[in-house]
TORKOL-4160 file (C-alpha; in steps of 0.2 Angstrom, whole numbers, padded with zeros to 4 digits, m for minus):
359
<pt num="1" X="0000" Y="m0001" Z="0000"/>
<pt num="2" X="0007" Y="0017" Z="m0005"/>
<pt num="3" X="0010" Y="0030" Z="0009"/>
<pt num="4" X="0006" Y="0048" Z="0006"/>
<pt num="5" X="0023" Y="0054" Z="0011"/>
<pt num="6" X="0030" Y="0040" Z="m0002"/>
<pt num="7" X="0023" Y="0051" Z="m0016"/>
<pt num="8" X="0038" Y="0064" Z="m0013"/>
<pt num="9" X="0050" Y="0051" Z="m0012"/>
<pt num="10" X="0045" Y="0043" Z="m0028"/>
<pt num="11" X="0047" Y="0059" Z="m0037"/>
<pt num="12" X="0063" Y="0063" Z="m0030"/>
<pt num="13" X="0068" Y="0045" Z="m0037"/>
<pt num="14" X="0061" Y="0050" Z="m0054"/>
<pt num="15" X="0073" Y="0066" Z="m0053"/>
<pt num="16" X="0088" Y="0054" Z="m0049"/>
<pt num="17" X="0083" Y="0043" Z="m0064"/>
<pt num="18" X="0081" Y="0058" Z="m0075"/>
<pt num="19" X="0098" Y="0064" Z="m0070"/>
<pt num="20" X="0107" Y="0048" Z="m0069"/>
<pt num="21" X="0124" Y="0048" Z="m0077"/>
<pt num="22" X="0125" Y="0067" Z="m0076"/>
<pt num="23" X="0136" Y="0077" Z="m0065"/>
<pt num="24" X="0127" Y="0086" Z="m0052"/>
<pt num="25" X="0126" Y="0104" Z="m0060"/>
<pt num="26" X="0138" Y="0119" Z="m0053"/>
<pt num="27" X="0130" Y="0133" Z="m0044"/>
<pt num="28" X="0137" Y="0147" Z="m0055"/>
<pt num="29" X="0127" Y="0158" Z="m0065"/>
<pt num="30" X="0125" Y="0148" Z="m0081"/>
<pt num="31" X="0133" Y="0140" Z="m0097"/>
<pt num="32" X="0144" Y="0151" Z="m0109"/>
<pt num="33" X="0139" Y="0154" Z="m0126"/>
<pt num="34" X="0150" Y="0139" Z="m0133"/>
<pt num="35" X="0139" Y="0128" Z="m0121"/>
<pt num="36" X="0122" Y="0131" Z="m0129"/>
<pt num="37" X="0113" Y="0116" Z="m0136"/>
<pt num="38" X="0099" Y="0121" Z="m0149"/>
<pt num="39" X="0093" Y="0103" Z="m0149"/>
<pt num="40" X="0089" Y="0104" Z="m0129"/>
<pt num="41" X="0071" Y="0099" Z="m0124"/>
<pt num="42" X="0062" Y="0112" Z="m0114"/>
<pt num="43" X="0045" Y="0113" Z="m0105"/>
<pt num="44" X="0037" Y="0129" Z="m0098"/>
<pt num="45" X="0034" Y="0135" Z="m0081"/>
<pt num="46" X="0016" Y="0136" Z="m0077"/>
<pt num="47" X="0006" Y="0143" Z="m0063"/>
<pt num="48" X="m0011" Y="0135" Z="m0058"/>
<pt num="49" X="m0018" Y="0122" Z="m0047"/>
<pt num="50" X="m0008" Y="0107" Z="m0041"/>
<pt num="51" X="m0017" Y="0092" Z="m0031"/>
<pt num="52" X="m0010" Y="0080" Z="m0019"/>
<pt num="53" X="m0017" Y="0062" Z="m0022"/>
<pt num="54" X="m0018" Y="0045" Z="m0013"/>
<pt num="55" X="m0018" Y="0033" Z="m0026"/>
<pt num="56" X="m0021" Y="0014" Z="m0025"/>
<pt num="57" X="m0034" Y="m0001" Z="m0028"/>
<pt num="58" X="m0051" Y="m0004" Z="m0020"/>
<pt num="59" X="m0065" Y="m0015" Z="m0023"/>
<pt num="60" X="m0081" Y="m0009" Z="m0030"/>
<pt num="61" X="m0095" Y="m0018" Z="m0022"/>
<pt num="62" X="m0113" Y="m0013" Z="m0014"/>
<pt num="63" X="m0115" Y="m0003" Z="0002"/>
<pt num="64" X="m0121" Y="m0013" Z="0017"/>
<pt num="65" X="m0119" Y="m0009" Z="0036"/>
<pt num="66" X="m0108" Y="0006" Z="0041"/>
<pt num="67" X="m0093" Y="m0007" Z="0042"/>
<pt num="68" X="m0094" Y="m0012" Z="0024"/>
<pt num="69" X="m0103" Y="m0030" Z="0028"/>
<pt num="70" X="m0120" Y="m0035" Z="0021"/>
<pt num="71" X="m0135" Y="m0036" Z="0031"/>
<pt num="72" X="m0140" Y="m0053" Z="0039"/>
<pt num="73" X="m0157" Y="m0059" Z="0034"/>
<pt num="74" X="m0164" Y="m0068" Z="0050"/>
<pt num="75" X="m0178" Y="m0079" Z="0048"/>
<pt num="76" X="m0191" Y="m0081" Z="0062"/>
<pt num="77" X="m0203" Y="m0092" Z="0054"/>
<pt num="78" X="m0204" Y="m0113" Z="0056"/>
<pt num="79" X="m0207" Y="m0124" Z="0042"/>
<pt num="80" X="m0200" Y="m0127" Z="0025"/>
<pt num="81" X="m0193" Y="m0114" Z="0013"/>
<pt num="82" X="m0203" Y="m0114" Z="m0003"/>
<pt num="83" X="m0197" Y="m0100" Z="m0012"/>
<pt num="84" X="m0180" Y="m0090" Z="m0010"/>
<pt num="85" X="m0173" Y="m0075" Z="m0019"/>
<pt num="86" X="m0158" Y="m0076" Z="m0030"/>
<pt num="87" X="m0142" Y="m0065" Z="m0028"/>
<pt num="88" X="m0145" Y="m0049" Z="m0036"/>
<pt num="89" X="m0164" Y="m0048" Z="m0033"/>
<pt num="90" X="m0170" Y="m0031" Z="m0027"/>
<pt num="91" X="m0184" Y="m0031" Z="m0015"/>
<pt num="92" X="m0194" Y="m0016" Z="m0009"/>
<pt num="93" X="m0200" Y="m0013" Z="0008"/>
<pt num="94" X="m0217" Y="m0021" Z="0010"/>
<pt num="95" X="m0214" Y="m0034" Z="m0003"/>
<pt num="96" X="m0212" Y="m0052" Z="m0001"/>
<pt num="97" X="m0193" Y="m0057" Z="0003"/>
<pt num="98" X="m0196" Y="m0077" Z="0003"/>
<pt num="99" X="m0208" Y="m0090" Z="0008"/>
<pt num="100" X="m0210" Y="m0102" Z="0022"/>
<pt num="101" X="m0223" Y="m0116" Z="0018"/>
<pt num="102" X="m0229" Y="m0105" Z="0004"/>
<pt num="103" X="m0232" Y="m0091" Z="0015"/>
<pt num="104" X="m0224" Y="m0075" Z="0012"/>
<pt num="105" X="m0212" Y="m0067" Z="0023"/>
<pt num="106" X="m0212" Y="m0047" Z="0021"/>
<pt num="107" X="m0197" Y="m0035" Z="0021"/>
<pt num="108" X="m0200" Y="m0020" Z="0032"/>
<pt num="109" X="m0189" Y="m0007" Z="0033"/>
<pt num="110" X="m0182" Y="0001" Z="0050"/>
<pt num="111" X="m0168" Y="0000" Z="0063"/>
<pt num="112" X="m0178" Y="m0009" Z="0077"/>
<pt num="113" X="m0177" Y="m0028" Z="0073"/>
<pt num="114" X="m0193" Y="m0039" Z="0074"/>
<pt num="115" X="m0193" Y="m0047" Z="0091"/>
<pt num="116" X="m0212" Y="m0050" Z="0095"/>
<pt num="117" X="m0229" Y="m0052" Z="0088"/>
<pt num="118" X="m0239" Y="m0035" Z="0085"/>
<pt num="119" X="m0257" Y="m0034" Z="0089"/>
<pt num="120" X="m0271" Y="m0020" Z="0092"/>
<pt num="121" X="m0266" Y="m0011" Z="0108"/>
<pt num="122" X="m0247" Y="m0014" Z="0108"/>
<pt num="123" X="m0236" Y="0001" Z="0108"/>
<pt num="124" X="m0218" Y="0005" Z="0107"/>
<pt num="125" X="m0205" Y="0010" Z="0094"/>
<pt num="126" X="m0207" Y="m0005" Z="0084"/>
<pt num="127" X="m0225" Y="m0002" Z="0082"/>
<pt num="128" X="m0221" Y="0016" Z="0077"/>
<pt num="129" X="m0209" Y="0009" Z="0064"/>
<pt num="130" X="m0222" Y="m0003" Z="0057"/>
<pt num="131" X="m0235" Y="0012" Z="0056"/>
<pt num="132" X="m0222" Y="0021" Z="0046"/>
<pt num="133" X="m0220" Y="0007" Z="0034"/>
<pt num="134" X="m0239" Y="0007" Z="0031"/>
<pt num="135" X="m0239" Y="0025" Z="0029"/>
<pt num="136" X="m0225" Y="0025" Z="0016"/>
<pt num="137" X="m0232" Y="0011" Z="0006"/>
<pt num="138" X="m0249" Y="0022" Z="0004"/>
<pt num="139" X="m0260" Y="0015" Z="0018"/>
<pt num="140" X="m0271" Y="0027" Z="0028"/>
<pt num="141" X="m0260" Y="0026" Z="0045"/>
<pt num="142" X="m0251" Y="0040" Z="0054"/>
<pt num="143" X="m0232" Y="0039" Z="0051"/>
<pt num="144" X="m0227" Y="0045" Z="0069"/>
<pt num="145" X="m0241" Y="0034" Z="0078"/>
<pt num="146" X="m0233" Y="0024" Z="0091"/>
<pt num="147" X="m0249" Y="0012" Z="0096"/>
<pt num="148" X="m0256" Y="m0002" Z="0086"/>
<pt num="149" X="m0274" Y="0006" Z="0082"/>
<pt num="150" X="m0289" Y="0000" Z="0074"/>
<pt num="151" X="m0282" Y="0010" Z="0058"/>
<pt num="152" X="m0266" Y="0000" Z="0060"/>
<pt num="153" X="m0276" Y="m0016" Z="0060"/>
<pt num="154" X="m0286" Y="m0011" Z="0045"/>
<pt num="155" X="m0270" Y="m0005" Z="0035"/>
<pt num="156" X="m0261" Y="m0022" Z="0040"/>
<pt num="157" X="m0276" Y="m0031" Z="0033"/>
<pt num="158" X="m0274" Y="m0022" Z="0016"/>
<pt num="159" X="m0255" Y="m0026" Z="0016"/>
<pt num="160" X="m0259" Y="m0044" Z="0019"/>
<pt num="161" X="m0271" Y="m0045" Z="0006"/>
<pt num="162" X="m0261" Y="m0036" Z="m0007"/>
<pt num="163" X="m0247" Y="m0048" Z="m0003"/>
<pt num="164" X="m0258" Y="m0064" Z="m0003"/>
<pt num="165" X="m0258" Y="m0067" Z="0015"/>
<pt num="166" X="m0273" Y="m0071" Z="0026"/>
<pt num="167" X="m0280" Y="m0058" Z="0034"/>
<pt num="168" X="m0276" Y="m0060" Z="0052"/>
<pt num="169" X="m0277" Y="m0043" Z="0061"/>
<pt num="170" X="m0261" Y="m0045" Z="0069"/>
<pt num="171" X="m0242" Y="m0046" Z="0063"/>
<pt num="172" X="m0234" Y="m0062" Z="0069"/>
<pt num="173" X="m0214" Y="m0062" Z="0072"/>
<pt num="174" X="m0213" Y="m0076" Z="0058"/>
<pt num="175" X="m0222" Y="m0064" Z="0046"/>
<pt num="176" X="m0208" Y="m0051" Z="0043"/>
<pt num="177" X="m0190" Y="m0047" Z="0042"/>
<pt num="178" X="m0183" Y="m0030" Z="0048"/>
<pt num="179" X="m0168" Y="m0022" Z="0038"/>
<pt num="180" X="m0164" Y="m0004" Z="0036"/>
<pt num="181" X="m0169" Y="m0001" Z="0019"/>
<pt num="182" X="m0174" Y="m0009" Z="0002"/>
<pt num="183" X="m0161" Y="m0022" Z="m0003"/>
<pt num="184" X="m0151" Y="m0033" Z="m0015"/>
<pt num="185" X="m0148" Y="m0049" Z="m0011"/>
<pt num="186" X="m0130" Y="m0053" Z="m0010"/>
<pt num="187" X="m0130" Y="m0071" Z="m0005"/>
<pt num="188" X="m0143" Y="m0084" Z="m0002"/>
<pt num="189" X="m0138" Y="m0096" Z="0012"/>
<pt num="190" X="m0155" Y="m0106" Z="0014"/>
<pt num="191" X="m0160" Y="m0120" Z="0002"/>
<pt num="192" X="m0177" Y="m0122" Z="m0006"/>
<pt num="193" X="m0185" Y="m0137" Z="0002"/>
<pt num="194" X="m0173" Y="m0134" Z="0017"/>
<pt num="195" X="m0179" Y="m0132" Z="0036"/>
<pt num="196" X="m0183" Y="m0115" Z="0041"/>
<pt num="197" X="m0178" Y="m0113" Z="0059"/>
<pt num="198" X="m0181" Y="m0097" Z="0070"/>
<pt num="199" X="m0165" Y="m0087" Z="0072"/>
<pt num="200" X="m0155" Y="m0094" Z="0057"/>
<pt num="201" X="m0148" Y="m0083" Z="0043"/>
<pt num="202" X="m0157" Y="m0086" Z="0028"/>
<pt num="203" X="m0148" Y="m0074" Z="0016"/>
<pt num="204" X="m0137" Y="m0058" Z="0015"/>
<pt num="205" X="m0141" Y="m0041" Z="0008"/>
<pt num="206" X="m0135" Y="m0025" Z="0004"/>
<pt num="207" X="m0143" Y="m0009" Z="m0002"/>
<pt num="208" X="m0143" Y="m0007" Z="m0021"/>
<pt num="209" X="m0131" Y="0008" Z="m0020"/>
<pt num="210" X="m0113" Y="0004" Z="m0025"/>
<pt num="211" X="m0098" Y="0010" Z="m0016"/>
<pt num="212" X="m0079" Y="0008" Z="m0017"/>
<pt num="213" X="m0071" Y="0001" Z="m0002"/>
<pt num="214" X="m0051" Y="0002" Z="0000"/>
<pt num="215" X="m0039" Y="m0001" Z="0015"/>
<pt num="216" X="m0029" Y="0014" Z="0019"/>
<pt num="217" X="m0012" Y="0012" Z="0028"/>
<pt num="218" X="m0013" Y="0021" Z="0046"/>
<pt num="219" X="0000" Y="0033" Z="0041"/>
<pt num="220" X="m0012" Y="0040" Z="0028"/>
<pt num="221" X="m0027" Y="0042" Z="0040"/>
<pt num="222" X="m0024" Y="0060" Z="0044"/>
<pt num="223" X="m0023" Y="0064" Z="0024"/>
<pt num="224" X="m0040" Y="0056" Z="0020"/>
<pt num="225" X="m0056" Y="0063" Z="0027"/>
<pt num="226" X="m0074" Y="0062" Z="0023"/>
<pt num="227" X="m0079" Y="0074" Z="0009"/>
<pt num="228" X="m0063" Y="0072" Z="m0001"/>
<pt num="229" X="m0065" Y="0070" Z="m0019"/>
<pt num="230" X="m0060" Y="0054" Z="m0028"/>
<pt num="231" X="m0058" Y="0048" Z="m0046"/>
<pt num="232" X="m0062" Y="0029" Z="m0049"/>
<pt num="233" X="m0055" Y="0020" Z="m0065"/>
<pt num="234" X="m0069" Y="0007" Z="m0069"/>
<pt num="235" X="m0064" Y="m0009" Z="m0080"/>
<pt num="236" X="m0063" Y="m0006" Z="m0097"/>
<pt num="237" X="m0054" Y="0011" Z="m0092"/>
<pt num="238" X="m0070" Y="0021" Z="m0090"/>
<pt num="239" X="m0070" Y="0033" Z="m0074"/>
<pt num="240" X="m0083" Y="0039" Z="m0062"/>
<pt num="241" X="m0080" Y="0052" Z="m0049"/>
<pt num="242" X="m0085" Y="0050" Z="m0030"/>
<pt num="243" X="m0083" Y="0056" Z="m0013"/>
<pt num="244" X="m0076" Y="0050" Z="0002"/>
<pt num="245" X="m0092" Y="0045" Z="0013"/>
<pt num="246" X="m0084" Y="0038" Z="0029"/>
<pt num="247" X="m0069" Y="0030" Z="0037"/>
<pt num="248" X="m0069" Y="0015" Z="0048"/>
<pt num="249" X="m0059" Y="0011" Z="0063"/>
<pt num="250" X="m0040" Y="0004" Z="0062"/>
<pt num="251" X="m0042" Y="m0015" Z="0061"/>
<pt num="252" X="m0028" Y="m0029" Z="0061"/>
<pt num="253" X="m0026" Y="m0042" Z="0048"/>
<pt num="254" X="m0024" Y="m0060" Z="0055"/>
<pt num="255" X="m0005" Y="m0065" Z="0057"/>
<pt num="256" X="0003" Y="m0073" Z="0042"/>
<pt num="257" X="0006" Y="m0091" Z="0042"/>
<pt num="258" X="0025" Y="m0087" Z="0044"/>
<pt num="259" X="0021" Y="m0079" Z="0060"/>
<pt num="260" X="0024" Y="m0061" Z="0055"/>
<pt num="261" X="0010" Y="m0050" Z="0062"/>
<pt num="262" X="m0004" Y="m0044" Z="0051"/>
<pt num="263" X="m0005" Y="m0027" Z="0043"/>
<pt num="264" X="m0015" Y="m0013" Z="0051"/>
<pt num="265" X="m0027" Y="m0004" Z="0040"/>
<pt num="266" X="m0040" Y="0010" Z="0040"/>
<pt num="267" X="m0057" Y="0006" Z="0030"/>
<pt num="268" X="m0061" Y="0019" Z="0018"/>
<pt num="269" X="m0079" Y="0020" Z="0009"/>
<pt num="270" X="m0082" Y="0030" Z="m0006"/>
<pt num="271" X="m0099" Y="0034" Z="m0014"/>
<pt num="272" X="m0101" Y="0036" Z="m0032"/>
<pt num="273" X="m0108" Y="0053" Z="m0040"/>
<pt num="274" X="m0116" Y="0043" Z="m0054"/>
<pt num="275" X="m0120" Y="0025" Z="m0048"/>
<pt num="276" X="m0128" Y="0021" Z="m0065"/>
<pt num="277" X="m0109" Y="0020" Z="m0073"/>
<pt num="278" X="m0105" Y="0005" Z="m0062"/>
<pt num="279" X="m0116" Y="m0004" Z="m0073"/>
<pt num="280" X="m0120" Y="m0018" Z="m0060"/>
<pt num="281" X="m0102" Y="m0023" Z="m0057"/>
<pt num="282" X="m0099" Y="m0031" Z="m0040"/>
<pt num="283" X="m0084" Y="m0036" Z="m0031"/>
<pt num="284" X="m0071" Y="m0030" Z="m0044"/>
<pt num="285" X="m0054" Y="m0021" Z="m0043"/>
<pt num="286" X="m0054" Y="m0003" Z="m0047"/>
<pt num="287" X="m0040" Y="0011" Z="m0046"/>
<pt num="288" X="m0044" Y="0024" Z="m0034"/>
<pt num="289" X="m0037" Y="0042" Z="m0034"/>
<pt num="290" X="m0043" Y="0053" Z="m0018"/>
<pt num="291" X="m0038" Y="0071" Z="m0019"/>
<pt num="292" X="m0031" Y="0075" Z="m0001"/>
<pt num="293" X="m0026" Y="0093" Z="m0004"/>
<pt num="294" X="m0019" Y="0105" Z="m0016"/>
<pt num="295" X="m0013" Y="0123" Z="m0021"/>
<pt num="296" X="m0023" Y="0134" Z="m0031"/>
<pt num="297" X="m0010" Y="0146" Z="m0038"/>
<pt num="298" X="0006" Y="0136" Z="m0038"/>
<pt num="299" X="0021" Y="0140" Z="m0049"/>
<pt num="300" X="0027" Y="0123" Z="m0056"/>
<pt num="301" X="0039" Y="0113" Z="m0068"/>
<pt num="302" X="0039" Y="0096" Z="m0074"/>
<pt num="303" X="0046" Y="0083" Z="m0060"/>
<pt num="304" X="0059" Y="0077" Z="m0073"/>
<pt num="305" X="0067" Y="0096" Z="m0075"/>
<pt num="306" X="0073" Y="0095" Z="m0057"/>
<pt num="307" X="0091" Y="0092" Z="m0055"/>
<pt num="308" X="0103" Y="0091" Z="m0040"/>
<pt num="309" X="0115" Y="0105" Z="m0035"/>
<pt num="310" X="0132" Y="0103" Z="m0030"/>
<pt num="311" X="0132" Y="0104" Z="m0011"/>
<pt num="312" X="0115" Y="0100" Z="m0008"/>
<pt num="313" X="0098" Y="0106" Z="m0014"/>
<pt num="314" X="0089" Y="0106" Z="m0030"/>
<pt num="315" X="0088" Y="0118" Z="m0046"/>
<pt num="316" X="0081" Y="0119" Z="m0063"/>
<pt num="317" X="0090" Y="0123" Z="m0079"/>
<pt num="318" X="0082" Y="0139" Z="m0088"/>
<pt num="319" X="0085" Y="0142" Z="m0106"/>
<pt num="320" X="0084" Y="0161" Z="m0110"/>
<pt num="321" X="0077" Y="0169" Z="m0125"/>
<pt num="322" X="0094" Y="0172" Z="m0131"/>
<pt num="323" X="0099" Y="0154" Z="m0130"/>
<pt num="324" X="0108" Y="0156" Z="m0113"/>
<pt num="325" X="0106" Y="0143" Z="m0099"/>
<pt num="326" X="0105" Y="0147" Z="m0081"/>
<pt num="327" X="0104" Y="0136" Z="m0067"/>
<pt num="328" X="0092" Y="0143" Z="m0054"/>
<pt num="329" X="0091" Y="0136" Z="m0036"/>
<pt num="330" X="0073" Y="0131" Z="m0031"/>
<pt num="331" X="0063" Y="0124" Z="m0016"/>
<pt num="332" X="0051" Y="0111" Z="m0019"/>
<pt num="333" X="0033" Y="0111" Z="m0013"/>
<pt num="334" X="0018" Y="0100" Z="m0017"/>
<pt num="335" X="0021" Y="0086" Z="m0029"/>
<pt num="336" X="0006" Y="0082" Z="m0040"/>
<pt num="337" X="0009" Y="0064" Z="m0046"/>
<pt num="338" X="m0006" Y="0064" Z="m0058"/>
<pt num="339" X="0000" Y="0078" Z="m0069"/>
<pt num="340" X="0020" Y="0074" Z="m0065"/>
<pt num="341" X="0023" Y="0092" Z="m0060"/>
<pt num="342" X="0031" Y="0100" Z="m0043"/>
<pt num="343" X="0028" Y="0115" Z="m0036"/>
<pt num="344" X="0045" Y="0127" Z="m0035"/>
<pt num="345" X="0049" Y="0143" Z="m0027"/>
<pt num="346" X="0064" Y="0152" Z="m0034"/>
<pt num="347" X="0069" Y="0165" Z="m0046"/>
<pt num="348" X="0057" Y="0159" Z="m0059"/>
<pt num="349" X="0042" Y="0167" Z="m0069"/>
<pt num="350" X="0027" Y="0159" Z="m0079"/>
<pt num="351" X="0032" Y="0156" Z="m0096"/>
<pt num="352" X="0051" Y="0152" Z="m0092"/>
<pt num="353" X="0057" Y="0137" Z="m0102"/>
<pt num="354" X="0066" Y="0123" Z="m0092"/>
<pt num="355" X="0077" Y="0110" Z="m0099"/>
<pt num="356" X="0070" Y="0092" Z="m0097"/>
<pt num="357" X="0077" Y="0075" Z="m0103"/>
<pt num="358" X="0074" Y="0070" Z="m0121"/>
<pt num="359" X="0060" Y="0057" Z="m0122"/>
């Protein structure tokens, strides 16, 4: 995994490679007329925006729980699984998720897990949540009502009828599964014809919103923050922009088989600006570049224009209008690895031409 500070080191190595086999330049005023080279390659000094990046690979998948794992679909019915969803199926709140003994088990949406039967006169947060589900599906119930009223009973009867369930006037624990939102089935763990046992997992599910998950070196934790902009390169070399949505806590991977300790990483989750561009891709490797900072009005030169000075420090060789070549000392600032440029501070002006190696 590439550390953020390694970008500057890598850029200096590029400078070293570019100047390999060339003696360090003296710190004098410049070359004489007999040392001019009309064939020298130059690039202009520019002024503008430079960006700092964290660049590495991540996994494009679907958003689930805050820690990136899928939701567990826990069954509460007893009997036989007679119909199960398939991986990739999308199921809305209030619709049948699967069937036990040919009886639909409904998906309800909320944060309070199902833990009891609900009937007329019951009160509580789970009842309010159920009323909100009925209201959101278009049934005539107050969304903030925390009591199972005759209106709730009537709306429940309509919901049961619409889903082909016998009208009972109550919601049994076995009749529904509660998850935070409409879901996309990631994996089915139950088997058609298999035994449905209360408290067992029948499937795993996510939202239908794609996100990129990557593991960051802890040294980069301070560099990346929620709201940072990102560019994701998808398979086929298409790209989509995104935003860092959240960071997880530092985790330690299991020790290696040779006894070496596992690596510590920080999970990073990136939402996509245009989810449709992901095209249903799941569990695929993508290249991610996160913009972690930048300078809006920087004077910069190509990284390959940097040369070492005798005695230490860095310089660029400037070709003047009359062909004279001067060595100008510079201090290095931000490295923009995407553009291959580096911020410089020295006796330079925008539009000056600096010597770069031949391609």
